[in-house]
C-alpha positions as CSV (number, residue, x, y, z in Angstrom):
1,M,107.8,6.1,200.0
2,R,104.4,7.7,200.3
3,G,104.8,9.1,196.8
4,G,105.2,5.6,195.4
5,V,102.0,4.4,197.2
6,I,100.1,7.4,195.9
7,F,101.2,6.7,192.3
8,L,100.3,3.0,192.6
9,I,96.9,3.7,194.0
10,F,96.0,6.2,191.4
11,F,97.6,4.1,188.6
12,V,95.2,1.3,189.5
13,L,92.3,3.6,190.0
14,F,92.6,5.3,186.7
15,G,93.6,2.1,184.9
16,V,90.6,0.1,186.1
17,A,88.2,3.1,185.6
18,S,89.3,3.7,182.0
19,Y,89.1,0.0,181.2
20,A,85.7,-0.4,182.7
21,V,84.1,2.7,181.3
22,P,83.5,2.6,177.6
23,T,84.0,6.3,177.1
24,P,87.4,7.2,175.6
25,L,89.6,9.2,177.9
26,F,92.5,11.2,176.7
27,P,95.5,10.3,176.2
28,G,94.7,6.6,176.3
29,S,92.2,6.8,173.5
30,V,94.9,8.3,171.2
31,V,97.8,6.0,171.8
32,P,96.5,2.9,170.1
33,S,95.9,4.9,166.9
34,W,99.7,5.8,166.9
35,F,100.6,2.1,166.8
36,K,98.6,0.8,163.8
37,T,99.7,-2.8,164.5
38,V,97.9,-3.1,167.8
39,P,95.0,-5.6,167.6
40,T,91.6,-4.0,168.4
41,A,91.2,-6.4,171.3
42,Y,94.2,-4.9,173.1
43,A,93.5,-1.3,172.3
44,P,91.3,-0.7,175.5
45,L,93.9,-2.4,177.7
46,M,96.7,-0.3,176.2
47,G,94.6,2.8,176.7
48,A,93.9,1.9,180.3
49,V,97.6,1.4,181.0
50,V,98.5,4.7,179.4
51,N,95.8,6.5,181.3
52,G,97.0,4.9,184.6
53,I,100.5,6.0,184.0
54,V,99.7,9.6,182.9
55,Y,97.1,10.4,185.5
56,G,98.9,8.5,188.2
57,S,102.0,10.6,187.4
58,V,100.0,13.8,187.5
59,V,98.6,13.1,190.9
60,W,102.0,12.0,192.2
61,L,103.6,15.2,191.0
62,V,100.9,17.3,192.7
63,F,101.4,15.3,195.9
64,V,105.1,15.8,195.8
65,L,104.8,19.6,195.2
66,I,102.2,20.1,197.9
67,S,104.2,18.0,200.4
68,R,107.4,20.0,199.8
69,K,105.5,23.2,200.2
70,F,104.3,22.1,203.7
71,E,107.7,20.8,204.8
72,E,109.5,23.0,207.2
73,P,112.9,24.3,205.8
74,K,115.8,22.6,207.4
75,V,118.4,25.2,208.6
76,S,121.9,24.0,209.3
77,D,123.7,25.2,212.4
78,A,126.0,27.6,210.6
79,K,123.2,29.4,208.9
80,G,121.1,29.4,212.1
81,K,123.9,31.0,214.0
82,K,124.3,33.7,211.4
83,L,120.6,34.4,211.4
84,R,120.5,34.6,215.2
85,S,123.5,36.9,215.4
86,A,121.9,39.2,212.7
87,K,118.7,39.4,214.7
88,R,120.5,40.5,217.8
89,R,122.1,43.5,216.1
């Protein structure tokens, strides 16, 4: 659930930022050139959506990987008993 919120926040952040700032930002600046039928009025909006999706996904992936690293491993009872009996020997 937290991952979805992280993605949504950064999707909006990068989408609005890339639409508001006139500097082309990769990969959003490249995508409208792939579709030659896109009107020039919609090209910045399409680039902003692509940037939001790409950079939001990157931040979400980093968040998921870091949060999994800090989670404690869950040990089942059977494995825990084996580990405890091995330590006693």
